[in-house]
N, C-alpha and C positions, 0 to 999 in steps of 0.2 A: 292242854287246851287254854285256849284264850280266846275265844270268843264264841257265842252261840246266838244266830240270826234264827228271830222269830216271825212269822207271818201273825198280821193281829187279827185282824177280823175272824172268829168260829177257832184261833186258836187260842192268843194270847187272851182275846176274852169271847166269852159265850153270845147267845144273841141277844140280840140290840145293842152291841159292843159292853157290854157287862162283865168288869171285871171280876164282881164279886158275885158270878152269875151260881144260881145253887145256894147261895149264902154262905160258900166256902171264901175264906181268906187264905188258902194254902200257897196261890201264884202270889202275893201279895210277900208271904212270909218269902216265899224262895226267891224273888226279885232281890229281899234283903240280904239274904245269903250269898246269892251270886255276887252281889257290890262287896261283902265283908272278905270274901273268897278270892276278887280278884278274877272273876268268870266277867267279861263284857258280857251283858245282853244288847242285842242291835236289831231294833225293829226294824221289817220290812213288809212292805204293802204297796196295796194299789193306791192309799189315802194320797191325799196333794202335801204340798210343799208343808202348811201353815196347821193342819192336822198332825204330822207326823211330828213339826217341829213341837209344838201342843201336847204333845204325847211324851216327848224326851222329856220335855222342862217336869211334866206332871210327875213322872215315874223314877226322876231322877236319871237318866239315862243318857249317855255322854253322847249317842248319835243314833239317827235313823235314815233307813232310805225309802222313798215316795215314789209314788210312780211307778212303781213296777221297774225299780233300778234306775228312773232316768234320773231322778232330784236325791242326794245327798246332803243332810243339814247335819252340822256338827258343830253347835255352840249356835253362836251369830252365824257363821261361814255356810253357802250355801253353794254345791256344786253341782250343774248340769254335764250328765253323760247323755247324751243322744245318739248314740251309733252313727247310724249312714244319714241321717237329718241332713239335706243338702243346701236349707235356705237360710240366710241371715237375713238379722232385724226383726223378725218374727219367731213367734214362740212355735213349737211344733202344732197347739189346739186352736191357734191364728192361721195357721195355713192350711191346717185340714178344712176350715171354717171358710176360707177366702180360697181355695183353692178346688174344692169341691168334693176330696174325700169322703166328709162325715155324710154328705147327700149321697153319695154312692152309695155306702155300708145303711144306711137307712131306706137305698130301694133293698136292698136284700132282704127287708123284713124284720130290721130290728130299729129303736128308737131309742131318742138321748133317755138316759138315766137321772133324772132333776128328780131334787136339785143340787146333785151332786159334781156338776161341772162348773158349778160357780168356782173360782179361780184357780184352776186346775191349769199346767202350764205343758204339759208334755204330753200325757195322752190326755181323751177322752171315750167317758162311760157311754157304753150303752147296754141295753138290755134286751130281750126276745121271749118272746110267750109260746117258743116251739125250738125244738131244735135247730141248730145253726151248723152247719158244713162250712167249717173256719177252712180246710185246705181250698174247697172251693171260692169260697169269698175269697181268699187271698189271691188266688189266679185270677178272679176277675178284677181285683183290682189292679193287677200289674197289668190287663188287658188296657185297663180305662186311663192306663197313666201314672198311678198313684205306687207303685211298686216302692215308694222310698216310707211307706207304710205298712202296718200289719194291723191285722183284727186277732187281739189273743183273747182266750177263755181263761177270764181267774176265777174262775168258781161260782163268786155271788155276782159279777157281771163281766161283760166284755169291756175289752179296752182297744180303741184304736191309736196305735202306739209307733213309736219311729222306728225305721226298721233296722234292726240288731242292735236292739234293747229286750231287757227282761229280766227277771228276778238272778238268775244264773250271772247275767254280765254283768249286774248291779254286786253282787258279792265278787265276783271276780277283780272287778274295779275296786271295792272297797279293802279285801284283800291287799291287793298291790298298794293302796294308800297308805297303809298301816302296815306293810311289812310282813303279812302273816302267810305260812303255808297252809298248805292244803290239809295237813292235819292235825293242824291249830284252831280249826273250824268244826265247828256244828251245826244243823239246822233243823227248826221242826216246823212242820205246816200241817193244814188238813186237804192240799187239792192237789191234783197231776201236774199242775205249775208248780208247785211245791216240788214235788219229785225231778223235778228237772233239773234242781240246785244239787242231786245228788251228786254230780261226776266233779261239780267247785270244791266240795267240802269232805272229810275226813268223817264223817256220819248223819246220816240224814235220817229224820225219825217222821213218822204222821201220830199226829192225836187220834184217840178210839175212836172221837168223833166223824173222822175222814170216811169217805164213801167206802163200803163196803169192798166196792170193788175193785178199788186201788191195791191191787198186791202187792204187797211189801213185807218184809220180813221185822221190819223196827216199828212196832206199834206199842204206844203207848194204853196203861190197863184204865188210866182215866182220860174224862173228856175235860177239851177248851184249856184253861188254864192249869187246872189240876193235871194235867197231861204233861204241859209245860214243865212245872214243879218237877216231876219225874225226871225230865231230861236234866235239870239245872241238877239235881242232888246225884244224878248219875255224872254228872262229868265234872263238877267240884274236885271229886278226889284226883281227878287226871291234872288240874290246871299248872302249868307251871313257868 
């Protein structure tokens, strides 16, 4: 095992983005052990480029993946992986705003999730106070001529994202860029969107605070960062 991909909000961090939620320092200790033991921890998140870059810098992590797999940051290098986004000279978010895709999903009953869209480039954040039929919304986007973008439920928020992108493709792209086989990487998260990565990693874990309706055999005893620390401790003996 060489790499652990880690969802950020409500996985690596607790409520409110607190790395030390509940007063525990176990995740900090685990990150230090991972670094010393040769296990690379890669955060993968719906957060934007600047947020992911700062998270990596503060925690001493070599790289991270933002905006649901669309933005890869590694030191000062930034790579954009935009799937089937067809337009040039504008970011996906610029195109979604200018061409009416965001207006369309607002008509479905969602609203912009502000102020968290400031500075976003690839995916646009939305929220809703009711259940949203994702499949129906995407069918309507197709009908309206917006098949180049998809509505995605990322647990804490909805994202309007370029078609052909997502956390699984982000993991696959990172694996290919770094020459990693599937059985050399693992994943830990808290949502159905994270479980979608199970097919592209050797092990996929849910932390204890993940929705109990998600039936999955690999679930940690600890919640949030303490659960991530459990996975780190499990994987370190397998580092090669």
